[in-house]
N, C-alpha and C positions, 0 to 999 in steps of 0.2 A: 704572606705578610700578616703579622699579629696586629690586633686592634691598638695595642701600645706603639707600636711603630708608626700606625696611621696617625694616632693622635699627636705624638712627638713631631712627625712630619708637618702636620698643620700648624702645630704650635711654634714651629720654627720659621714659619711664613709670617711675618709681621701683619699682612693683610688679612691673614686667615685665622689668626690666633683667637679672635672673639667669635668665631662661628659656632653656632649652637649644635649639640650633639644631634638633636632631633632633625636638623636640616642635613647633617652627614648621613644619618641612618635612613632618611627618605631618599637622598640622593642615591645611596648604594641600592635601594629597594627598586628605584625607577630604571636605573641604567640597563638591567637584563631585559626590560621590556622593550627597550629602544635599540636594541643592537642591530636590527636589520635597518632601521632609519639611519643609523650612524655609520654603518658599513657601506651602503649602497653608494653615497656620492664620493667615496674615497677613490683617488686615482688608482688606475689598474696596476701600476707598478708598486702600489702600497697596499693593494687588497690582498687579503690571505684568505685561508679557509675558515676564518672565525676564531681561531685559537688564540690569536694576539690582537690586542686592541690598537687602533690606529693612533698615530700621533696627535692629531687634532680633532676636535669635534666639529661637525658641521656648523655653520653660522646659525641655522635655524634651531638647533639644538641649544647652542650657546644663549641665544636670545630668550628661549623658552625658560631655561633655568635661572637666568639672569632676572626675568621678570617674576618668576615664581618665589625666589628666595630673597629678592631685594639686594642682590649682589651685581658688582660690575662684571662685565663680560670677560675682563682680564682675570678676576678673581675665579670665575667659572672655569676658565682654562686651566689655571693653576690648580684648582681642587682635581681636575682631570689628570694633570700631570702626576699627581700625587696617588690618586686613588683608582687610575684606570685599571691596574692590573687586578685590584681587589673587586672591583665592581665586575668586570668582564668575566672573572671566574664565579662570580656568585650565582647561587640557585635561583630559579624564577619562582618567586613567591608572590602569593596573592596580594593584590592591592587593596589598600584601605579605602574607606569613603572619603577620606581627605585627599588622597591621591587623585581618585576620579575627579574631584573638584578642582585640583590644580590642573589637570589635563584641560578640563572644561574651560577654565578662566583664562589660562595662559598658552595652552598648546594648540587649540583648535584653529586659531588664526595663523599659525605657522605650519599647519599641515600635520600636526603632531596629535595623536589620539592615544588613549590607553590601550586600544586594541588595534593592531596593524595585521594586514593580510598580505603575505608574501609567498612567492614559490618556495617549495621545500629546498631547493639547490639553486645556486648562483651560477652554475656552469651549464653547458648544453649537455643534455643526455641523450639526444638522437643518435640512434645506432647508425654508424657510418660517417657522422660529422667529424670534421677535423678540428672543431672548436672546443673540445672537451676539458682544456687545461686553463682557458682564459676566462675570467669572471665576466659575466654579461652585465653591461652597464647600460644599454638602451633599455629604457623603461617608460612605461605608461602608468601614472598613478590617478586614481579617481576616487571619489567619495562613495562609500557603501554603508550599509547598516548591518550591524551583528546582532542576532537574538540570542541572548546568554541566559543561563539558569540562575546565576548567583547574582548577576549585576544588571539584569534587565537588557533593555535595547541600548546597544552601544554604537554611538557614530565611529567609523574607522575609515582608513584610507587602504585601498587595495593597490599593490604595485604589481606590474606585470612586466617580465623580461623577454627580450627578444634576441634570437640568435639570427644575425643577418647572413651567416654562412649557409644555413639549411632552411631558413625562413620559418622557424618554429618559434611560436609564442607560449612562453611558460606562464601559467596561472597557478593559484593556490592548490586547487583541486586536481588539475588537468593540464596537459599541453595541447596545443593546436596546431595542426599541420594540415595543409589542404583541406580546410573546412571540416576536419574531423577532430573531435575531442577525444583524447586518450588519457584516461584516469589514472593517476599513479597507483601502485599496489597500496592495499590497506584502507582504512578509513580515515580522513582527516579530521582534526579538532573541529574545523569550521567547514559545514557543508553547504555550497553554493546552490540556493534554491531559486534564484532569479538573477536578472543582469546586474543588480546592485544590492543584493540581499544575501546574507550567510546566516546559517543557524548552527549554534553550538551542538556537538554530538550528544551531550547531556540533555539538551532540550529535546532532540529527536527521540532519544530513549524514552523520555517521559511520554510524548506524544503517542509512540507506538505501544507503551504499556497501557495508556488511556484507551486506545482504540481495542487493544486485545483483551484487557481485563474489564473494561468498563462500557464497551460499545460506543465510545465517544466518536462523534463525527468530527471531521476536519474543522468544521464550523465552531463547534464547542471548544475544541482544543484551542483554536485561535482566540475565542473569547476568554477562556480561562487564563491563558497566558497573560493577555493584556490586562485582566483584573488583578492577577496574583503576582506577576513577575516582572511587568514592563517598566515599573518605576518611572511613570510619565512626568514626574516632577523633575528627574534629573534630565531628560531629553524630551522636551517638548515638540509637537508635530512640525512646528515651522522652523525649528532651530538647526535643522540639517537638511541638506538636499535628499530628496526622495522620502523625508518624514520617518516616522516610526511604526506606522501601522502594518500589523501583520494580516496578510491575506489568507483565505482559504487556500488558494492555490500555492502559497508558499508551504503551507502544511502538507499538501498532498505532494508536492515536488520533493520536499524534505523526506517523506516517507518513501518515495519511489526511489530516489537517488541512494539514499542510505541502504535500503533493502537490496537494490541490484548490486551495490559494492560488497555487501555481506555475501551475497550468493556467489559473485565473481570470485571472491577470496576462498569461499569454501571449494570451488572447483578448480582453484589455481588459475584463474583466467583474469584478463583485463577488460574493464568496461570501455566501450566505445559509444559515441554518440555524435550526431551532427551538430555543427557548430552554427548552423544557418536555421532561419524560420524561427517560429515562436517557441518560448520555453516549454509551453505545455505539450508540444508535439515532439520534443526532442529525444524522448525517451521511449516513445511508443514502440520503436523496432526492437530495443533491448527488452522491454517487457514482453513482447511477442515471442522473442528468442528463449526468455526465461519460461514462459509459459509452455512453449513447444517441448524444452527440455524436461519438464516436469511430466509431460504427456508420455514422452518416449522413454523417460528413464525412472519416472516415479518420484513420489515424496522422499527426499533423501533420507529422513530419519525412519520412514515407514517400510521401504521397499525390502529391507533385509531384516526386519524386525521379528523377533520372537520373544516371549517371556512365558512365565508360569500361569498368566491371566489369559492367554489365548492359544498356548501350545502344551500339549500334554502327550505322555506316553502311556500306553496301556497294553495289556495282554489280551488278544482276541480268543475266540472260542476254540481255536486250534492251538492254542499255546503260544503263538507267535507274538513277538514284541512289535508294537505299531506305534506310529505317531499320528497326531491330529491337530491340525491348526484350523481355526474357523474364521469366517467373516461374516459380517452382517450388513445387508444392504437396505437402503431406505431413501424415499424421495422428499424433498423439502420444497414447499411452494413459494419460492422466491424467484423473480425473474429480471430481466433487463430489456431495453428496447431491442428489436431485432427486425429483419426486413420482413415486410408485409406478405411476401410471397412464402407461402406454407412450406416449412422445413428448409427454407433457404438459410445457409449458415454463414454467408458473407456479411462482413460487418457494416454497419451504418458509417457513413462519413461524419455524420453530425447526429446528436439525439434529437435533432429537430426534424430529421427526415423520416418518412415512413418506408423508404425502400432503399436498398444498398445501391452501390455504384454500378453493378450489372443490371439491375433492374430499375434504373432511376427513372427511366422513362414512363414507369408506371404512375408517377405523380401526375402525369398529363392524361391520365385514364380515368373514366368515372369510377368512384370508390364502391359503387354498387356491385356485389359479387355477381358475375356472370354478364355485366355489360362491359363492352369494349369500346364504347363511343367516347370520344374525346371530351374533357371537361369544357364547361361553357366558357369560363375565362380562368385567368391565373388565379383570382382569389377564391375560386370555388373547387370544390372536390368531387362534383357531381356533373353530369352532362346536361343538355337541354331538356331532357325529358321531365316534364312538370311533377311526375310523381317521384322522381329520384331527387329533384330539387326540394320538394316538400319533405323528403326523408333527411336531407342535409339540414334543412330548416329545423327540423325537430331535433337533430343531434346538437345543433348550435344552442337551441333554447335550453335544452337539458344541460349544457355545459355552463350556462350562464344562471341556472336556477338557484336560488338561495339555499334551498334545500340540500343541493348538491354540495355548495360550500360549506354549509354547517356539517354535513356528513364527513366532508374530507377533513375539516378542522378537528372533529371528534376523533376521527380515525388516527390522525397523527398525534394527537395528544397522548394516545395510548401506546404509541410505538416510540422508539428513540428518535429525538429530532434529527431530521435530515438535512440536507444542504439547500433546502428549498430556495433561500434567498441568494445563493451564491452560483447554482448550477443553471444553465440555460435549459429550461424545461419546454416541452411542446405547448402549443397554443390551446390544446383542447384537452378536457378532462375524461373524454370518452375512452381512451385507452386504459382506463382503470377497469373496464367492462367488456365483456362480451355482449355485442348488440345485434338484434334482429328487428325488423319491422313488419307490420302487416297493414294491408291496404283493404278497407271495405269497399263494397260494390259502389258506395256513393262518393269514393275517392279520399275519404278521411284516412289519414296514416297515423298508426300508433307504434311507439317505440318501447321495446323490452330489453331488459339487460340482466346479467348475472356477473358476478366478479370474475375476472380473469385470474386463473390459478397463480399465473406469474405475478400478480400484484398483491396477494393476500399477505404473504410472509408471516403467517401466524402459526406454523406448526408443520407436521408431517402432513402428506396429502390426505390420507384417510381420516386424520384427526381434525382437520381444519372445519370449525363451525361456520358455515356460510349462511348469510342472511337469505331467506326465501327469495328467489328471483321473480320479478314481476311476472304475473299471470295474464293470459289473454282472456278478456271479459266481452270480446267483441265478435264473436262468432268464429267462423272457420276461415278467416283470411289467410292467404298463403304466406308463410314466413319468407322474408327476403333479407339476406345478410349484406352487411356493408363493411367497409374497412376505412372509416373516417380518421381513426386515431392510429397510433402505432401498435403493431403486433409486439407481444412480450414473449420472451422464452417461457416454457411451460413450468420447468422446475429444475432443481439441483439434485443429482443423484450422489449419495456417498456410499463408500464401502468402508466399514469400519471393524477392526478387530474387537473381540469381547472385552479385551482390556482397555479399550479407549483410544488406541492409536488409529488414527484415521489414514487408511491406505490410499485412497483414491476419491476423486470428486470429478464429476462431469455434468455438461449442460444437456438438458432434453429440450429440444426445439419444439417439436410439435406435440408431444404427449410421453407420458411414462408408460410405455407398453413393455410387456415382458421380453419382446425381441429386442427393444432398445437396451434393456437392463442386460440381457445375454451378452450382447455385442460388447456393452461397457465392461462386464465382468472378464470377458476373454481378453480383452485389449489391455486391461488393467493388469492382469497376471501374465501378461506376455512380454513385459518389459524385461530387460536383461537382468538376470539375477534374482527375478521374483519367483517365489515358491507357491505353486499352485495349492489352494487350501483344500483340505479334505472334506470340510463341510461348509455350505452355504446357507444362511438363514435369510429369508426374503418373505415378506407377507403374502405374496401371491405365487409362492413356488410351486403350487400344484399347476399352475398354468406354465410356468417357466419350465418346469421339469419335463413336462409333456412335449414342449417345443424343442428341448435339448436332448431328448432321447436318442435321435439318431446321428448326435454329433459326437465323435469320439473323444473330442477335448474334455466333455463333461462326464464320461464314462465312469471314472472313480471318484466322483464329487458326490456327496450326500446332499440332497436339496430339500430340506424341511422347512416347513412354515414355523416361525418363531412361537414359542410357547403361548404368548399372550393371544396373538392373532388366531393361532390354531384353536384355542378355547373359546374365543369370543367372535370371531369373524367368519369362520368357516363352518358350512354345514355338515352336520354328521351324516347326511344323506349322500354327500358327495363321495362316491365310492373311491375314485382314484385318489383323492386328497387323504382319506381315512387310511387307505392301504399303502401309499408310498411316500407321504409327506408328514406322517407323524413322528416326532422327534423321539418318542418312547421307543422306536424300533431300533434305535442305535444304541448299543450298550455303552459306548464310550461318552455319551452326553450325559450320563448321570454317574455319580460317584458310588462309593459303598454305601452312603447313608440315603441314597435315592435323592439327593440334591442335584439340580442341574448343573453341569460342570461349567457352562459358558453363560455370560450374560447376554441374552439375545435381544435385550431391550436397548442395548448401546447405541444403535444407529439413531434411534427416536430421541435418546438422551443427547447425543451429539448435534442432532439438527435443532433441538430446542435452543442450544447454544448458538449455533450457525445462524438461525432466523433473525437472532439479535442485530445482525448486520444488514438486513434487508433494506431498511430505511437510508443507511449509507450508500448503499451500491444500486439502488434501484434505477438511478440515472445514468450509471456508468456505461460507457462503450466497452466492447468485450476485451481488449487488451488489458485496461485497468481493472476491470470486474474480475477477470481470472487471476490477474496478478495479485490483486488485493486478498481475495478469498484464499489463494493457495499459500500467501504469506501468513494468514492469520491461523491456517491449518497447520503450517510448519512450526509456528509458535506454539500451537496447542500440543502438537506432538512432542515437542521438547519438554514442555511442562508435564505432560502425562507420563513420559518416559522417566522423568526425575521422580515423580510421585511413586511410580511402579518400584523404583529402586529403594525408595524409603520404606515401602511396604513389604520387602522382602520377595517380590516377584521375579527378581533376576532377570531384568531386561538385558538382551544381547542380540548380537547379529548371527544368524546361521551361516555356516561354513558353506561357501559356494562350491 
């Protein structure tokens, strides 16, 4: 229908001939945003697949337009009779500020908002259900809030449809059957992050970009959104049920759900989660599943990667054509809370616990290492031994000391802001340090400490500048260890191609020993389709190579110390190192100009980037910790591969 025909039809109606053009224009602009609200109340026998407009508008819509335009309800229905085909076929266009004010002033009281949240289909999609052709009409509507990029926080109504034949409830993001949420394929425009909160996809893209590019914490992302995008003048805190405040948990849930949906889409799978319990716990199983997939199958962008920056061909001394791909390993001193039993890898149930579920009874045992007596009471961590109680007292005094608070404050000022005010943390600061005690002959107890490697987060293990630990000046008292605070994992180990693509990451619980590194290396390159490297660079390869000599898996792998560590950290008197770990002994590691073929400092450079996330993830439990770091690494690999292509390094996947 042409605009001329529309105007003629309006002019032919005596009651509508004086209507202003801007009113008609606004009416046409608003209707496409209200199609779901208009369609849902229609009788089943008049409901269609949405291609044709219904004969009549719902009473609430009529009253909304009547008050907004100052026209009678009869006039509104007459306008609909004339314009319904034009408006129903109109494209969805962005609303103007005046449109949003019309919704606020005249629509909210009728349950009509600028943003409405509906299931993507009005018919049942459950496999095997016989109710596929009849539009679902049983619905539950409730108030929600939507965090958008262009228009700030928007009040909205969410409608859920229910199929009584198969007992399936249809939400905007997922369907629910037998207490299981099954997400629809793809990523929705609005992602549900709480019982009554949705976030626009563009906002989540922004938050993830902030985390990846700027080491933004979820706390900082929420604060930035409130300052720059929320438009608190439009929706004040008390104007809508549930308010407008964005929480840190909403940001984390947005990141988690969005990343899980992307991952499922990449693998051609469907995301499922429990529909019961707290929101923060619903995706733990899905995160653990994805974490396990990355362990068993590798980083998706890295496992088959090769390029001219990490893979070369050369002619050996016998004139044969050879290929060579290298990997570089290094450790990073960041950690998370873990079970206090040494090398136990079971997760904590809460970051307030010191022991996992299996070892939970250890909470009731004296924290002094070697003492198996029960604690004196539920508020203590030591037994009735007066010396052990004196040690606990020293520990508590240290935790309350002003200089510790100052030290903590200065430390975090230098790091990226963490979630300190939003995460539940342990009641003691002693988990920042490794502690021991000495008891003098007169019974006096002295406490000593040094930083726990898992709390430093300042660089690679051999480059961290640690403050000098406290020194004993009280004679030859026997050191006594205690575990009043939480143990933390020792470090994260990374394997990086010289081109910058991160191949793998693993958590070292007790220590970064060469035996642990060798296990990680072998496991990482044993995933399906992985190509074993010809060269592995590692700062203590002289020790690793000796341990690996009798293992046939390492037989064809060159194990050199990287150039910088070989020149600066290894003794020239170490015969084995000089003989077997000097990179100069391999022809392929230098080009015709005598330049080193590979960037063997790449792992330290990568870890310098990765350590920026230390303060963000230091209180995370393992499922989220691994999921978050793996996702950041995945994004890093995507960016690195794109840059390699621009630099002409020909990134590609090798033939399996």
